Structures are given as structure tokens and as C-alpha cells.
C-alpha positions as a Markdown table, in Angstrom:
| # | Residue | x | y | z |
|---|---|---|---|---|
| 1 | Met | -4.5 | 14.7 | -34.8 |
| 2 | Ala | -5.0 | 12.2 | -37.6 |
| 3 | Arg | -1.3 | 11.2 | -37.1 |
| 4 | Ser | -2.1 | 10.5 | -33.5 |
| 5 | Lys | -5.0 | 8.4 | -34.2 |
| 6 | Ala | -3.1 | 6.4 | -36.9 |
| 7 | Asp | -0.7 | 5.9 | -33.9 |
| 8 | Ala | -3.3 | 5.1 | -31.3 |
| 9 | Arg | -4.4 | 2.1 | -34.1 |
| 10 | Arg | -1.1 | 0.9 | -34.5 |
| 11 | Thr | -0.1 | 1.0 | -30.4 |
| 12 | Pro | -1.3 | -2.3 | -29.3 |
| 13 | Leu | -4.6 | -2.3 | -27.0 |
| 14 | Asn | -3.9 | -3.1 | -23.1 |
| 15 | Arg | -6.1 | -2.6 | -19.8 |
| 16 | Asp | -3.0 | 0.3 | -18.7 |
| 17 | Arg | -3.4 | 2.4 | -22.0 |
| 18 | Val | -7.4 | 2.2 | -21.8 |
| 19 | Leu | -7.5 | 3.0 | -18.0 |
| 20 | Ala | -4.5 | 5.6 | -18.6 |
| 21 | Thr | -6.7 | 6.7 | -21.6 |
| 22 | Ala | -10.1 | 7.0 | -19.7 |
| 23 | Ile | -8.9 | 9.3 | -16.8 |
| 24 | Ala | -6.7 | 11.3 | -19.2 |
| 25 | Leu | -10.0 | 12.2 | -20.5 |
| 26 | Ala | -11.7 | 12.7 | -17.0 |
| 27 | Asp | -9.4 | 14.7 | -16.3 |
| 28 | Ser | -9.4 | 16.8 | -19.4 |
| 29 | Asp | -13.2 | 17.1 | -19.6 |
| 30 | Gly | -14.8 | 15.5 | -16.5 |
| 31 | Ile | -16.3 | 12.3 | -15.8 |
| 32 | Glu | -19.4 | 13.2 | -17.8 |
| 33 | Ala | -17.3 | 12.5 | -21.1 |
| 34 | Val | -16.0 | 9.0 | -20.0 |
| 35 | Asn | -18.2 | 6.3 | -21.9 |
| 36 | Met | -17.3 | 3.4 | -24.1 |
| 37 | Arg | -18.4 | 5.3 | -27.2 |
| 38 | Arg | -15.7 | 8.0 | -26.3 |
| 39 | Leu | -13.4 | 6.1 | -25.1 |
| 40 | Ser | -12.8 | 4.4 | -28.2 |
| 41 | Gln | -12.9 | 7.0 | -30.3 |
| 42 | Glu | -9.9 | 8.6 | -28.2 |
| 43 | Leu | -8.2 | 5.1 | -28.6 |
| 44 | Gly | -8.6 | 4.6 | -31.9 |
| 45 | Val | -10.8 | 1.2 | -31.4 |
| 46 | Val | -14.3 | 0.2 | -32.2 |
| 47 | Pro | -16.3 | 0.2 | -29.1 |
| 48 | Met | -16.1 | -3.6 | -28.4 |
| 49 | Ala | -12.6 | -4.2 | -28.2 |
| 50 | Leu | -12.6 | -2.3 | -24.6 |
| 51 | Tyr | -14.9 | -5.0 | -23.2 |
| 52 | Lys | -11.9 | -7.2 | -23.6 |
| 53 | His | -10.4 | -5.3 | -21.2 |
| 54 | Val | -12.8 | -4.1 | -18.8 |
| 55 | Ala | -16.0 | -5.7 | -18.5 |
| 56 | Asn | -18.2 | -2.7 | -18.5 |
| 57 | Lys | -18.3 | 1.1 | -17.3 |
| 58 | Asp | -18.3 | 0.5 | -13.7 |
| 59 | Glu | -15.5 | -1.7 | -13.3 |
| 60 | Leu | -14.0 | 1.1 | -15.8 |
| 61 | Leu | -14.9 | 3.8 | -13.1 |
| 62 | Asp | -13.4 | 1.3 | -10.2 |
| 63 | Ala | -10.4 | 0.6 | -12.0 |
| 64 | Met | -9.9 | 4.6 | -12.5 |
| 65 | Val | -10.2 | 4.8 | -9.0 |
| 66 | Asp | -7.9 | 2.4 | -8.0 |
| 67 | Thr | -5.4 | 3.4 | -10.5 |
| 68 | Val | -5.1 | 7.2 | -9.0 |
| 69 | Val | -5.2 | 6.1 | -5.6 |
| 70 | Thr | -2.4 | 4.2 | -6.2 |
| 71 | Glu | -0.3 | 7.9 | -6.6 |
| 72 | Ile | -1.0 | 8.7 | -3.1 |
| 73 | Asp | 2.9 | 8.3 | -1.5 |
| 74 | Pro | 3.1 | 5.4 | 0.9 |
| 75 | Pro | 3.3 | 5.7 | 4.3 |
| 76 | Asp | 7.1 | 6.7 | 5.5 |
| 77 | Pro | 8.0 | 4.2 | 8.1 |
| 78 | Asn | 11.2 | 6.9 | 9.5 |
| 79 | Leu | 8.3 | 9.2 | 10.3 |
| 80 | Pro | 6.5 | 9.7 | 14.0 |
| 81 | Trp | 2.7 | 8.5 | 13.0 |
| 82 | Arg | 1.3 | 12.3 | 13.4 |
| 83 | Asn | 3.9 | 13.6 | 10.7 |
| 84 | Ala | 3.6 | 10.0 | 7.9 |
| 85 | Ile | -0.5 | 10.7 | 8.4 |
| 86 | Arg | -0.7 | 14.4 | 8.3 |
| 87 | Ser | 2.2 | 13.5 | 5.0 |
| 88 | Arg | 0.0 | 10.6 | 3.5 |
| 89 | Ile | -3.3 | 12.8 | 3.6 |
| 90 | Leu | -1.9 | 15.5 | 2.0 |
| 91 | Ser | -0.7 | 13.4 | -0.8 |
| 92 | Ala | -3.9 | 12.1 | -1.4 |
| 93 | Arg | -5.4 | 15.7 | -1.4 |
| 94 | Ala | -2.8 | 16.6 | -4.2 |
| 95 | Met | -3.8 | 14.0 | -6.0 |
| 96 | Leu | -7.3 | 14.7 | -6.0 |
| 97 | Leu | -6.8 | 17.9 | -6.9 |
| 98 | Arg | -5.1 | 16.5 | -10.1 |
| 99 | His | -8.3 | 14.2 | -10.3 |
| 100 | Pro | -11.2 | 16.0 | -9.4 |
| 101 | Trp | -13.7 | 13.5 | -10.8 |
| 102 | Ala | -12.5 | 10.9 | -8.6 |
| 103 | Arg | -13.9 | 12.0 | -5.6 |
| 104 | Arg | -17.6 | 12.1 | -7.2 |
| 105 | Val | -16.6 | 8.4 | -8.5 |
| 106 | Met | -15.5 | 7.3 | -5.0 |
| 107 | Glu | -18.4 | 8.0 | -3.4 |
| 108 | Ser | -20.8 | 6.9 | -6.3 |
| 109 | Arg | -19.1 | 3.5 | -6.1 |
| 110 | Thr | -21.7 | 0.7 | -3.4 |
| 111 | Ala | -18.7 | -0.7 | -1.6 |
| 112 | Pro | -14.9 | 0.7 | -1.4 |
| 113 | Thr | -12.2 | -0.4 | -4.6 |
| 114 | Pro | -9.1 | -2.7 | -3.1 |
| 115 | Ala | -6.6 | 0.1 | -3.5 |
| 116 | Val | -9.2 | 2.1 | -1.7 |
| 117 | Leu | -9.1 | -0.2 | 1.1 |
| 118 | Ala | -5.6 | -0.9 | 1.0 |
| 119 | Tyr | -5.3 | 3.1 | 1.2 |
| 120 | Met | -7.6 | 2.8 | 4.5 |
| 121 | Asp | -5.8 | -0.5 | 6.1 |
| 122 | Ser | -2.1 | 1.0 | 5.9 |
| 123 | Thr | -3.3 | 4.6 | 7.4 |
| 124 | Ile | -4.8 | 2.2 | 10.5 |
| 125 | Ala | -1.9 | 0.4 | 10.5 |
| 126 | Thr | 0.1 | 3.5 | 10.9 |
| 127 | Phe | -2.2 | 5.0 | 13.7 |
| 128 | Thr | -1.4 | 1.8 | 15.5 |
| 129 | Ala | 2.4 | 0.8 | 15.1 |
| 130 | Gly | 2.5 | 4.5 | 16.3 |
| 131 | Gly | 1.1 | 3.2 | 19.6 |
| 132 | Leu | -2.6 | 4.4 | 19.1 |
| 133 | Ser | -5.0 | 2.0 | 20.4 |
| 134 | Val | -7.2 | -0.4 | 18.1 |
| 135 | Asp | -9.9 | 1.4 | 20.3 |
| 136 | Leu | -8.6 | 5.0 | 19.9 |
| 137 | Thr | -8.1 | 4.0 | 16.2 |
| 138 | His | -11.4 | 3.2 | 15.2 |
| 139 | His | -13.1 | 6.5 | 16.8 |
| 140 | Val | -9.9 | 9.0 | 14.9 |
| 141 | Met | -11.2 | 6.8 | 11.8 |
| 142 | His | -14.8 | 8.3 | 12.4 |
| 143 | Ala | -13.5 | 11.4 | 13.4 |
| 144 | Leu | -11.1 | 12.2 | 10.0 |
| 145 | Gly | -14.1 | 10.6 | 7.7 |
| 146 | Ser | -13.4 | 12.0 | 4.1 |
| 147 | Arg | -10.7 | 14.1 | 5.4 |
| 148 | Ile | -8.3 | 10.6 | 4.7 |
| 149 | Phe | -8.8 | 11.1 | 1.1 |
| 150 | Gly | -7.8 | 14.4 | 1.2 |
| 151 | Phe | -11.2 | 16.2 | 0.9 |
| 152 | Thr | -14.2 | 17.7 | 2.8 |
| 153 | Gln | -17.7 | 18.8 | 1.6 |
| 154 | Glu | -16.9 | 22.5 | 1.4 |
| 155 | Leu | -14.3 | 22.1 | -0.2 |
| 156 | Tyr | -15.7 | 20.8 | -3.2 |
| 157 | Ala | -19.0 | 23.5 | -3.3 |
| 158 | Asp | -19.4 | 24.6 | -6.0 |
| 159 | Pro | -17.4 | 27.1 | -7.1 |
| 160 | Ala | -20.0 | 29.0 | -9.1 |
| 161 | Asp | -22.0 | 29.5 | -5.6 |
| 162 | Ala | -18.6 | 31.0 | -4.2 |
| 163 | Asp | -18.2 | 33.7 | -7.0 |
| 164 | Gln | -21.8 | 35.1 | -6.4 |
| 165 | Glu | -21.7 | 39.0 | -5.8 |
| 166 | Ile | -23.7 | 40.4 | -3.6 |
| 167 | Pro | -25.0 | 44.1 | -3.9 |
| 168 | Ala | -23.3 | 46.5 | -1.7 |
| 169 | Ala | -26.3 | 47.4 | -0.2 |
| 170 | Ala | -27.2 | 43.8 | 0.2 |
| 171 | Ala | -23.9 | 43.4 | 1.8 |
| 172 | Ala | -24.3 | 46.1 | 4.4 |
| 173 | Gln | -27.5 | 44.8 | 5.4 |
| 174 | Leu | -26.2 | 41.4 | 6.1 |
| 175 | Ala | -23.2 | 42.5 | 8.0 |
| 176 | Glu | -25.6 | 44.8 | 10.5 |
| 177 | Ala | -28.3 | 41.7 | 11.4 |
| 178 | Tyr | -24.7 | 39.7 | 11.6 |
| 179 | Pro | -22.0 | 41.2 | 12.8 |
| 180 | His | -20.1 | 38.8 | 14.1 |
| 181 | Ile | -20.3 | 36.6 | 10.3 |
| 182 | Ala | -19.3 | 39.4 | 9.1 |
| 183 | Ala | -16.2 | 40.0 | 11.2 |
| 184 | Val | -15.0 | 36.4 | 11.1 |
| 185 | Ala | -15.6 | 37.0 | 7.1 |
| 186 | Ala | -13.6 | 40.3 | 6.8 |
| 187 | Ser | -10.7 | 38.7 | 9.2 |
| 188 | Arg | -8.2 | 37.2 | 6.2 |
| 189 | Pro | -7.1 | 38.1 | 2.6 |
| 190 | His | -9.7 | 37.4 | -0.2 |
| 191 | Asp | -8.6 | 34.1 | -2.3 |
| 192 | Glu | -10.2 | 34.5 | -5.7 |
| 193 | His | -10.1 | 31.2 | -6.6 |
| 194 | Ser | -11.5 | 29.4 | -3.6 |
| 195 | Val | -14.1 | 26.8 | -3.9 |
| 196 | Val | -14.4 | 26.3 | 0.2 |
| 197 | Gly | -16.1 | 30.2 | 0.4 |
| 198 | Thr | -15.2 | 33.4 | -0.7 |
| 199 | Gly | -12.6 | 34.6 | 1.5 |
| 200 | Cys | -10.9 | 31.7 | 2.3 |
| 201 | Asp | -7.8 | 29.8 | 1.5 |
| 202 | Asp | -8.8 | 25.9 | 0.3 |
| 203 | Gln | -5.3 | 24.5 | 1.0 |
| 204 | Phe | -5.0 | 26.7 | 4.5 |
| 205 | Glu | -8.2 | 25.4 | 5.9 |
| 206 | Phe | -8.1 | 22.1 | 4.8 |
| 207 | Glu | -4.4 | 21.5 | 6.8 |
| 208 | Phe | -5.5 | 23.8 | 9.7 |
| 209 | Thr | -8.4 | 21.8 | 10.5 |
| 210 | Leu | -6.5 | 18.4 | 9.8 |
| 211 | Asp | -3.6 | 19.7 | 12.3 |
| 212 | Leu | -6.7 | 20.8 | 14.8 |
| 213 | Leu | -7.9 | 16.8 | 15.1 |
| 214 | Leu | -4.1 | 15.2 | 14.6 |
| 215 | Asp | -3.7 | 17.6 | 17.9 |
| 216 | Gly | -6.5 | 16.0 | 19.4 |
| 217 | Val | -5.9 | 13.0 | 18.7 |
| 218 | Glu | -2.3 | 13.1 | 19.8 |
| 219 | Arg | -3.3 | 14.5 | 22.9 |
| 220 | Leu | -5.8 | 11.5 | 23.6 |
| 221 | His | -3.0 | 9.3 | 22.9 |
| 222 | Arg | -1.0 | 10.3 | 25.4 |
| 223 | Gln | -3.5 | 10.7 | 27.7 |
| 224 | Gly | -4.0 | 6.5 | 27.3 |
| 225 | Trp | -7.8 | 7.4 | 26.5 |
| 226 | Asn | -10.3 | 4.7 | 25.8 |
| 227 | Ser | -13.8 | 4.7 | 24.6 |
| 228 | Ser | -14.8 | 2.9 | 27.6 |
| 229 | Gly | -16.8 | 4.6 | 30.7 |
| 230 | His | -17.5 | 7.7 | 28.6 |
| 231 | Gly | -21.2 | 7.2 | 28.4 |
| 232 | His | -21.1 | 6.6 | 24.4 |
| 233 | His | -22.6 | 4.0 | 22.3 |
| 234 | Lys | -20.0 | 2.6 | 20.2 |
| 235 | Ala | -20.4 | 2.6 | 16.5 |
């Protein structure tokens, strides 16, 4: 460890190195561990040295998000729009699973960072390049919501909640009172590592819902759907 700290002090400090170290720290110890003092210790520099590369912690967090968002695969112009969108969303999901802290930071920002905006813009461009109208694309982006970044609210439920064991007697009472819920819950083999809920397969549930949404979008696109005349208020 002493050697690595010495090597760190000999390596010139730059913005990329600061961000890479901050991301590695967040990946290993959680976003709560990332602060200027701890980061300076990891880099083997005094805290004030960091401020030459990031103005404050907010700028650091924004830059960390922008860095990991660039890990999402670029859109493939050779794929049909549906395949391209699906592939890219699953790439976004893989990125967030590598960096689980990023979702919380993205949600805490008052405005999207440049890389997040660029990703959203290119996603919209993939839809419109595939022939979808701007009108339909507007509503599709609402429907997909956070799913375009690879997560949903239930995906990041507290794993501790999913791991709670229900006593057999209580489980039997619940099954008797709510037989249809019990039947659905028992319909698939259990995934003990699920964070969606006991018995659910995270990846399967994510892709299943994504495919349902994209199938519906494709159907509306083929029908030439538009929002006018549907009696709904536009967002």
C-alpha cells in the first residue's frame, strides 16, 4: 500500500485521474465515501490540489456521471430503430449495474449533465431516424422514462427488504387472503439475488417490460398514430 501511495504522488495529477479515482472509490465503497478529503488521500495529494481540476463536490459528481454515461454503447446506424434502442438501453443498464451509485447521483442533480443530455438527444434521434414522428417520440420518451437509462424504481428497491423472511404461518395466511398474488409470486423459480422482489429475475423483468413498451411503440408507429384527437392534454 505504501508503494502505491508513493507511486500516486509521483504520477502527475490531472482531471481524468481525479475522476477515475473518484469513480473507483464510489464503485468500491459507495458514493457516500466520495469527498474531497478521502479522494485526496486516495490520490496521495493535499485536498487543495483537487480544486485545480474540479471546482467543488457538485462539479465532481456531475463529471463522474458524465464519465460513466460515455460507457453506454453509441447507437448502431445499421440496426432497425427498435433493435438499436433496445441494445442501447441494455448497455445503459449494464453501465448502471457496474456503477450503482450513478443512478442516485443522476436523480439528485437539479439539471441533466451534458453527457446525459447528449444520450437523451441521440436516443430521440434514433427514434426519429427510424421514421417515428416527433409527436409519437415525445410520448414514447415519457413512457420509457428512467428506463432509457437502464433502471426502474423497483429495480433499485432495498435488497434488505426483499430478503425479509416471512414465517410459514404468516405466509399461509397471506396466501389464503390474497390467493392471486400468491399464485403469481410462485409462478417462476426464485432468484435469491433479486433486488426487484423475492422470486423475481431482475434482468428478465427489465427486458420483458422493455420489449412490451417497444412492441407497443412499433404498433403505434405502423398505425400512423398521433396525439391529436385523442382527448388527452399534451404534456
